[in-house]
PyMOL commands that place a pseudoatom at each C-alpha (Angstrom):
pseudoatom trace, name=CA, resn=UNK, resi=1, chain=A, elem=C, hetatm=0, pos=[0.000, 0.000, 0.000]
pseudoatom trace, name=CA, resn=UNK, resi=2, chain=A, elem=C, hetatm=0, pos=[2.761, 2.428, 0.954]
pseudoatom trace, name=CA, resn=UNK, resi=3, chain=A, elem=C, hetatm=0, pos=[4.679, 1.697, -2.255]
pseudoatom trace, name=CA, resn=UNK, resi=4, chain=A, elem=C, hetatm=0, pos=[1.581, 2.400, -4.383]
pseudoatom trace, name=CA, resn=UNK, resi=5, chain=A, elem=C, hetatm=0, pos=[0.966, 5.727, -2.657]
pseudoatom trace, name=CA, resn=UNK, resi=6, chain=A, elem=C, hetatm=0, pos=[4.633, 6.683, -3.068]
pseudoatom trace, name=CA, resn=UNK, resi=7, chain=A, elem=C, hetatm=0, pos=[4.496, 5.810, -6.771]
pseudoatom trace, name=CA, resn=UNK, resi=8, chain=A, elem=C, hetatm=0, pos=[1.285, 7.818, -7.291]
pseudoatom trace, name=CA, resn=UNK, resi=9, chain=A, elem=C, hetatm=0, pos=[2.865, 10.860, -5.624]
pseudoatom trace, name=CA, resn=UNK, resi=10, chain=A, elem=C, hetatm=0, pos=[5.998, 10.370, -7.726]
pseudoatom trace, name=CA, resn=UNK, resi=11, chain=A, elem=C, hetatm=0, pos=[3.889, 10.033, -10.887]
pseudoatom trace, name=CA, resn=UNK, resi=12, chain=A, elem=C, hetatm=0, pos=[2.034, 13.249, -10.050]
pseudoatom trace, name=CA, resn=UNK, resi=13, chain=A, elem=C, hetatm=0, pos=[5.312, 15.063, -9.482]
pseudoatom trace, name=CA, resn=UNK, resi=14, chain=A, elem=C, hetatm=0, pos=[6.706, 13.787, -12.786]
pseudoatom trace, name=CA, resn=UNK, resi=15, chain=A, elem=C, hetatm=0, pos=[3.580, 14.972, -14.625]
pseudoatom trace, name=CA, resn=UNK, resi=16, chain=A, elem=C, hetatm=0, pos=[3.758, 18.432, -13.051]
pseudoatom trace, name=CA, resn=UNK, resi=17, chain=A, elem=C, hetatm=0, pos=[7.494, 18.682, -13.768]
pseudoatom trace, name=CA, resn=UNK, resi=18, chain=A, elem=C, hetatm=0, pos=[7.104, 17.661, -17.407]
pseudoatom trace, name=CA, resn=UNK, resi=19, chain=A, elem=C, hetatm=0, pos=[4.189, 20.087, -17.819]
pseudoatom trace, name=CA, resn=UNK, resi=20, chain=A, elem=C, hetatm=0, pos=[6.138, 23.001, -16.366]
pseudoatom trace, name=CA, resn=UNK, resi=21, chain=A, elem=C, hetatm=0, pos=[9.258, 22.205, -18.395]
pseudoatom trace, name=CA, resn=UNK, resi=22, chain=A, elem=C, hetatm=0, pos=[7.105, 22.018, -21.522]
pseudoatom trace, name=CA, resn=UNK, resi=23, chain=A, elem=C, hetatm=0, pos=[5.628, 25.432, -20.796]
pseudoatom trace, name=CA, resn=UNK, resi=24, chain=A, elem=C, hetatm=0, pos=[9.103, 26.762, -20.044]
pseudoatom trace, name=CA, resn=UNK, resi=25, chain=A, elem=C, hetatm=0, pos=[10.497, 25.516, -23.372]
pseudoatom trace, name=CA, resn=UNK, resi=26, chain=A, elem=C, hetatm=0, pos=[7.544, 26.397, -25.618]
pseudoatom trace, name=CA, resn=UNK, resi=27, chain=A, elem=C, hetatm=0, pos=[5.909, 29.566, -24.337]
pseudoatom trace, name=CA, resn=UNK, resi=28, chain=A, elem=C, hetatm=0, pos=[7.811, 31.293, -21.543]
pseudoatom trace, name=CA, resn=UNK, resi=29, chain=A, elem=C, hetatm=0, pos=[8.870, 34.864, -22.219]
pseudoatom trace, name=CA, resn=UNK, resi=30, chain=A, elem=C, hetatm=0, pos=[11.934, 34.942, -20.000]
pseudoatom trace, name=CA, resn=UNK, resi=31, chain=A, elem=C, hetatm=0, pos=[14.631, 36.493, -22.192]
pseudoatom trace, name=CA, resn=UNK, resi=32, chain=A, elem=C, hetatm=0, pos=[17.174, 33.701, -21.736]
pseudoatom trace, name=CA, resn=UNK, resi=33, chain=A, elem=C, hetatm=0, pos=[14.565, 31.211, -23.033]
pseudoatom trace, name=CA, resn=UNK, resi=34, chain=A, elem=C, hetatm=0, pos=[12.561, 33.320, -25.503]
pseudoatom trace, name=CA, resn=UNK, resi=35, chain=A, elem=C, hetatm=0, pos=[15.449, 34.946, -27.381]
pseudoatom trace, name=CA, resn=UNK, resi=36, chain=A, elem=C, hetatm=0, pos=[17.301, 31.739, -28.359]
pseudoatom trace, name=CA, resn=UNK, resi=37, chain=A, elem=C, hetatm=0, pos=[14.022, 29.895, -29.079]
pseudoatom trace, name=CA, resn=UNK, resi=38, chain=A, elem=C, hetatm=0, pos=[12.697, 32.709, -31.294]
pseudoatom trace, name=CA, resn=UNK, resi=39, chain=A, elem=C, hetatm=0, pos=[16.049, 33.045, -33.072]
pseudoatom trace, name=CA, resn=UNK, resi=40, chain=A, elem=C, hetatm=0, pos=[16.267, 29.320, -33.836]
pseudoatom trace, name=CA, resn=UNK, resi=41, chain=A, elem=C, hetatm=0, pos=[12.618, 29.051, -34.898]
pseudoatom trace, name=CA, resn=UNK, resi=42, chain=A, elem=C, hetatm=0, pos=[12.918, 32.222, -37.013]
pseudoatom trace, name=CA, resn=UNK, resi=43, chain=A, elem=C, hetatm=0, pos=[16.056, 30.881, -38.668]
pseudoatom trace, name=CA, resn=UNK, resi=44, chain=A, elem=C, hetatm=0, pos=[14.558, 27.440, -39.391]
pseudoatom trace, name=CA, resn=UNK, resi=45, chain=A, elem=C, hetatm=0, pos=[11.090, 28.673, -40.385]
pseudoatom trace, name=CA, resn=UNK, resi=46, chain=A, elem=C, hetatm=0, pos=[11.102, 32.366, -41.388]
pseudoatom trace, name=CA, resn=UNK, resi=47, chain=A, elem=C, hetatm=0, pos=[7.664, 33.979, -41.531]
pseudoatom trace, name=CA, resn=UNK, resi=48, chain=A, elem=C, hetatm=0, pos=[6.350, 37.480, -42.134]
pseudoatom trace, name=CA, resn=UNK, resi=49, chain=A, elem=C, hetatm=0, pos=[4.087, 39.507, -39.815]
pseudoatom trace, name=CA, resn=UNK, resi=50, chain=A, elem=C, hetatm=0, pos=[0.974, 37.681, -41.107]
pseudoatom trace, name=CA, resn=UNK, resi=51, chain=A, elem=C, hetatm=0, pos=[2.472, 34.244, -40.424]
pseudoatom trace, name=CA, resn=UNK, resi=52, chain=A, elem=C, hetatm=0, pos=[3.084, 33.416, -44.100]
pseudoatom trace, name=CA, resn=UNK, resi=53, chain=A, elem=C, hetatm=0, pos=[6.197, 31.445, -45.002]
pseudoatom trace, name=CA, resn=UNK, resi=54, chain=A, elem=C, hetatm=0, pos=[8.966, 33.574, -46.448]
pseudoatom trace, name=CA, resn=UNK, resi=55, chain=A, elem=C, hetatm=0, pos=[12.303, 32.929, -48.068]
pseudoatom trace, name=CA, resn=UNK, resi=56, chain=A, elem=C, hetatm=0, pos=[15.626, 34.153, -46.727]
pseudoatom trace, name=CA, resn=UNK, resi=57, chain=A, elem=C, hetatm=0, pos=[17.446, 36.153, -49.401]
pseudoatom trace, name=CA, resn=UNK, resi=58, chain=A, elem=C, hetatm=0, pos=[15.279, 34.587, -52.111]
pseudoatom trace, name=CA, resn=UNK, resi=59, chain=A, elem=C, hetatm=0, pos=[16.395, 31.105, -51.081]
pseudoatom trace, name=CA, resn=UNK, resi=60, chain=A, elem=C, hetatm=0, pos=[14.727, 28.286, -49.226]
pseudoatom trace, name=CA, resn=UNK, resi=61, chain=A, elem=C, hetatm=0, pos=[15.383, 28.429, -45.435]
pseudoatom trace, name=CA, resn=UNK, resi=62, chain=A, elem=C, hetatm=0, pos=[18.248, 26.380, -44.010]
pseudoatom trace, name=CA, resn=UNK, resi=63, chain=A, elem=C, hetatm=0, pos=[17.452, 22.688, -43.814]
pseudoatom trace, name=CA, resn=UNK, resi=64, chain=A, elem=C, hetatm=0, pos=[14.345, 23.259, -45.997]
pseudoatom trace, name=CA, resn=UNK, resi=65, chain=A, elem=C, hetatm=0, pos=[11.247, 21.343, -45.000]
pseudoatom trace, name=CA, resn=UNK, resi=66, chain=A, elem=C, hetatm=0, pos=[13.146, 19.453, -42.321]
pseudoatom trace, name=CA, resn=UNK, resi=67, chain=A, elem=C, hetatm=0, pos=[14.032, 22.754, -40.639]
pseudoatom trace, name=CA, resn=UNK, resi=68, chain=A, elem=C, hetatm=0, pos=[10.406, 23.871, -40.781]
pseudoatom trace, name=CA, resn=UNK, resi=69, chain=A, elem=C, hetatm=0, pos=[9.452, 20.579, -39.148]
pseudoatom trace, name=CA, resn=UNK, resi=70, chain=A, elem=C, hetatm=0, pos=[12.004, 21.036, -36.363]
pseudoatom trace, name=CA, resn=UNK, resi=71, chain=A, elem=C, hetatm=0, pos=[10.764, 24.600, -35.814]
pseudoatom trace, name=CA, resn=UNK, resi=72, chain=A, elem=C, hetatm=0, pos=[7.207, 23.279, -35.517]
pseudoatom trace, name=CA, resn=UNK, resi=73, chain=A, elem=C, hetatm=0, pos=[8.287, 20.627, -33.009]
pseudoatom trace, name=CA, resn=UNK, resi=74, chain=A, elem=C, hetatm=0, pos=[9.978, 23.328, -30.915]
pseudoatom trace, name=CA, resn=UNK, resi=75, chain=A, elem=C, hetatm=0, pos=[6.732, 25.310, -30.628]
pseudoatom trace, name=CA, resn=UNK, resi=76, chain=A, elem=C, hetatm=0, pos=[4.229, 22.457, -30.281]
pseudoatom trace, name=CA, resn=UNK, resi=77, chain=A, elem=C, hetatm=0, pos=[3.297, 21.734, -26.638]
pseudoatom trace, name=CA, resn=UNK, resi=78, chain=A, elem=C, hetatm=0, pos=[2.181, 18.182, -27.427]
pseudoatom trace, name=CA, resn=UNK, resi=79, chain=A, elem=C, hetatm=0, pos=[5.437, 17.430, -29.235]
pseudoatom trace, name=CA, resn=UNK, resi=80, chain=A, elem=C, hetatm=0, pos=[7.725, 19.103, -26.706]
pseudoatom trace, name=CA, resn=UNK, resi=81, chain=A, elem=C, hetatm=0, pos=[5.945, 17.410, -23.801]
pseudoatom trace, name=CA, resn=UNK, resi=82, chain=A, elem=C, hetatm=0, pos=[7.212, 14.046, -25.084]
pseudoatom trace, name=CA, resn=UNK, resi=83, chain=A, elem=C, hetatm=0, pos=[10.836, 15.110, -24.759]
pseudoatom trace, name=CA, resn=UNK, resi=84, chain=A, elem=C, hetatm=0, pos=[10.218, 16.672, -21.362]
pseudoatom trace, name=CA, resn=UNK, resi=85, chain=A, elem=C, hetatm=0, pos=[8.384, 13.556, -20.152]
pseudoatom trace, name=CA, resn=UNK, resi=86, chain=A, elem=C, hetatm=0, pos=[11.188, 11.337, -21.431]
pseudoatom trace, name=CA, resn=UNK, resi=87, chain=A, elem=C, hetatm=0, pos=[13.825, 13.419, -19.632]
pseudoatom trace, name=CA, resn=UNK, resi=88, chain=A, elem=C, hetatm=0, pos=[11.790, 13.668, -16.434]
pseudoatom trace, name=CA, resn=UNK, resi=89, chain=A, elem=C, hetatm=0, pos=[11.188, 9.915, -16.239]
pseudoatom trace, name=CA, resn=UNK, resi=90, chain=A, elem=C, hetatm=0, pos=[14.818, 9.169, -17.115]
pseudoatom trace, name=CA, resn=UNK, resi=91, chain=A, elem=C, hetatm=0, pos=[16.151, 11.478, -14.390]
pseudoatom trace, name=CA, resn=UNK, resi=92, chain=A, elem=C, hetatm=0, pos=[13.633, 10.145, -11.872]
pseudoatom trace, name=CA, resn=UNK, resi=93, chain=A, elem=C, hetatm=0, pos=[14.563, 6.550, -12.744]
pseudoatom trace, name=CA, resn=UNK, resi=94, chain=A, elem=C, hetatm=0, pos=[18.191, 7.331, -11.855]
pseudoatom trace, name=CA, resn=UNK, resi=95, chain=A, elem=C, hetatm=0, pos=[17.167, 8.097, -8.249]
pseudoatom trace, name=CA, resn=UNK, resi=96, chain=A, elem=C, hetatm=0, pos=[14.063, 5.988, -7.734]
pseudoatom trace, name=CA, resn=UNK, resi=97, chain=A, elem=C, hetatm=0, pos=[12.958, 2.662, -9.101]
pseudoatom trace, name=CA, resn=UNK, resi=98, chain=A, elem=C, hetatm=0, pos=[10.241, 3.540, -11.615]
pseudoatom trace, name=CA, resn=UNK, resi=99, chain=A, elem=C, hetatm=0, pos=[8.404, 0.402, -12.748]
pseudoatom trace, name=CA, resn=UNK, resi=100, chain=A, elem=C, hetatm=0, pos=[7.932, 0.050, -16.523]
pseudoatom trace, name=CA, resn=UNK, resi=101, chain=A, elem=C, hetatm=0, pos=[9.536, 3.400, -17.376]
pseudoatom trace, name=CA, resn=UNK, resi=102, chain=A, elem=C, hetatm=0, pos=[8.391, 3.325, -21.035]
pseudoatom trace, name=CA, resn=UNK, resi=103, chain=A, elem=C, hetatm=0, pos=[4.770, 3.040, -19.935]
pseudoatom trace, name=CA, resn=UNK, resi=104, chain=A, elem=C, hetatm=0, pos=[5.310, 5.798, -17.379]
pseudoatom trace, name=CA, resn=UNK, resi=105, chain=A, elem=C, hetatm=0, pos=[6.787, 8.030, -20.115]
pseudoatom trace, name=CA, resn=UNK, resi=106, chain=A, elem=C, hetatm=0, pos=[3.555, 7.569, -22.085]
pseudoatom trace, name=CA, resn=UNK, resi=107, chain=A, elem=C, hetatm=0, pos=[1.402, 8.407, -19.072]
pseudoatom trace, name=CA, resn=UNK, resi=108, chain=A, elem=C, hetatm=0, pos=[3.470, 11.462, -18.133]
pseudoatom trace, name=CA, resn=UNK, resi=109, chain=A, elem=C, hetatm=0, pos=[3.561, 12.590, -21.779]
pseudoatom trace, name=CA, resn=UNK, resi=110, chain=A, elem=C, hetatm=0, pos=[-0.202, 12.301, -22.168]
pseudoatom trace, name=CA, resn=UNK, resi=111, chain=A, elem=C, hetatm=0, pos=[-0.970, 14.110, -18.924]
pseudoatom trace, name=CA, resn=UNK, resi=112, chain=A, elem=C, hetatm=0, pos=[1.602, 16.874, -19.505]
pseudoatom trace, name=CA, resn=UNK, resi=113, chain=A, elem=C, hetatm=0, pos=[0.380, 17.398, -23.078]
pseudoatom trace, name=CA, resn=UNK, resi=114, chain=A, elem=C, hetatm=0, pos=[-3.213, 17.505, -21.878]
pseudoatom trace, name=CA, resn=UNK, resi=115, chain=A, elem=C, hetatm=0, pos=[-2.367, 20.087, -19.196]
pseudoatom trace, name=CA, resn=UNK, resi=116, chain=A, elem=C, hetatm=0, pos=[-0.475, 22.170, -21.778]
pseudoatom trace, name=CA, resn=UNK, resi=117, chain=A, elem=C, hetatm=0, pos=[-3.470, 22.082, -24.109]
pseudoatom trace, name=CA, resn=UNK, resi=118, chain=A, elem=C, hetatm=0, pos=[-5.810, 23.182, -21.316]
pseudoatom trace, name=CA, resn=UNK, resi=119, chain=A, elem=C, hetatm=0, pos=[-3.426, 25.972, -20.366]
pseudoatom trace, name=CA, resn=UNK, resi=120, chain=A, elem=C, hetatm=0, pos=[-3.245, 27.192, -23.973]
pseudoatom trace, name=CA, resn=UNK, resi=121, chain=A, elem=C, hetatm=0, pos=[-7.036, 27.137, -24.249]
pseudoatom trace, name=CA, resn=UNK, resi=122, chain=A, elem=C, hetatm=0, pos=[-7.392, 29.068, -20.970]
pseudoatom trace, name=CA, resn=UNK, resi=123, chain=A, elem=C, hetatm=0, pos=[-4.903, 31.732, -22.079]
pseudoatom trace, name=CA, resn=UNK, resi=124, chain=A, elem=C, hetatm=0, pos=[-6.693, 32.197, -25.392]
pseudoatom trace, name=CA, resn=UNK, resi=125, chain=A, elem=C, hetatm=0, pos=[-10.078, 32.369, -23.646]
pseudoatom trace, name=CA, resn=UNK, resi=126, chain=A, elem=C, hetatm=0, pos=[-8.768, 34.979, -21.193]
pseudoatom trace, name=CA, resn=UNK, resi=127, chain=A, elem=C, hetatm=0, pos=[-7.290, 37.084, -23.990]
pseudoatom trace, name=CA, resn=UNK, resi=128, chain=A, elem=C, hetatm=0, pos=[-10.539, 36.979, -25.991]
pseudoatom trace, name=CA, resn=UNK, resi=129, chain=A, elem=C, hetatm=0, pos=[-12.768, 37.761, -23.027]
pseudoatom trace, name=CA, resn=UNK, resi=130, chain=A, elem=C, hetatm=0, pos=[-10.475, 40.594, -21.967]
pseudoatom trace, name=CA, resn=UNK, resi=131, chain=A, elem=C, hetatm=0, pos=[-10.783, 42.117, -25.444]
pseudoatom trace, name=CA, resn=UNK, resi=132, chain=A, elem=C, hetatm=0, pos=[-14.546, 41.622, -25.323]
pseudoatom trace, name=CA, resn=UNK, resi=133, chain=A, elem=C, hetatm=0, pos=[-14.805, 43.256, -21.887]
pseudoatom trace, name=CA, resn=UNK, resi=134, chain=A, elem=C, hetatm=0, pos=[-12.796, 46.221, -23.178]
pseudoatom trace, name=CA, resn=UNK, resi=135, chain=A, elem=C, hetatm=0, pos=[-15.089, 46.653, -26.200]
pseudoatom trace, name=CA, resn=UNK, resi=136, chain=A, elem=C, hetatm=0, pos=[-18.236, 46.429, -24.055]
pseudoatom trace, name=CA, resn=UNK, resi=137, chain=A, elem=C, hetatm=0, pos=[-16.913, 49.054, -21.625]
pseudoatom trace, name=CA, resn=UNK, resi=138, chain=A, elem=C, hetatm=0, pos=[-15.965, 51.296, -24.552]
pseudoatom trace, name=CA, resn=UNK, resi=139, chain=A, elem=C, hetatm=0, pos=[-19.381, 50.945, -26.238]
pseudoatom trace, name=CA, resn=UNK, resi=140, chain=A, elem=C, hetatm=0, pos=[-21.285, 51.628, -22.998]
pseudoatom trace, name=CA, resn=UNK, resi=141, chain=A, elem=C, hetatm=0, pos=[-19.176, 54.672, -22.205]
pseudoatom trace, name=CA, resn=UNK, resi=142, chain=A, elem=C, hetatm=0, pos=[-17.694, 53.274, -18.990]
pseudoatom trace, name=CA, resn=UNK, resi=143, chain=A, elem=C, hetatm=0, pos=[-14.192, 54.323, -17.930]
pseudoatom trace, name=CA, resn=UNK, resi=144, chain=A, elem=C, hetatm=0, pos=[-11.647, 52.353, -19.906]
pseudoatom trace, name=CA, resn=UNK, resi=145, chain=A, elem=C, hetatm=0, pos=[-8.743, 50.427, -18.525]
pseudoatom trace, name=CA, resn=UNK, resi=146, chain=A, elem=C, hetatm=0, pos=[-5.282, 50.923, -19.929]
pseudoatom trace, name=CA, resn=UNK, resi=147, chain=A, elem=C, hetatm=0, pos=[-5.231, 49.623, -23.513]
pseudoatom trace, name=CA, resn=UNK, resi=148, chain=A, elem=C, hetatm=0, pos=[-1.672, 48.346, -23.116]
pseudoatom trace, name=CA, resn=UNK, resi=149, chain=A, elem=C, hetatm=0, pos=[-2.976, 45.547, -20.884]
pseudoatom trace, name=CA, resn=UNK, resi=150, chain=A, elem=C, hetatm=0, pos=[-4.913, 43.986, -23.781]
for i in range(1, 150): cmd.bond("trace and resi %d" % i, "trace and resi %d" % (i + 1))
show_as sticks, trace
zoom trace
């Protein structure tokens, strides 16, 4: 009984760690994470302001379609959560005995990807409702909040 409870707590901690590391790698705006990520993604998959693919100096981007694929994998929470789950389970297995680590990687990957998807949905919902609240206040003539917060 005690071993099962310990494993469940450990599994929960691995899921939360993989989820946070995924968020850190894909979407965090800390300069030491964002700047290199944006540079690499912009180099592998250059796009204009509208999100349309562009060419660098009239040539195909470095590594061509493969580079675009790598850039996509670097910005996809579901894809990145696999690598974070794999690393989290591997590191945890070095200190604790994790039974069937390949199955645990799948469970941690699925849960971390699911949490990342929910977080992305919640952020988008908050951004849209904030814009909607601003427009309603503006149309009704109520005092407006600072537009820079939108």
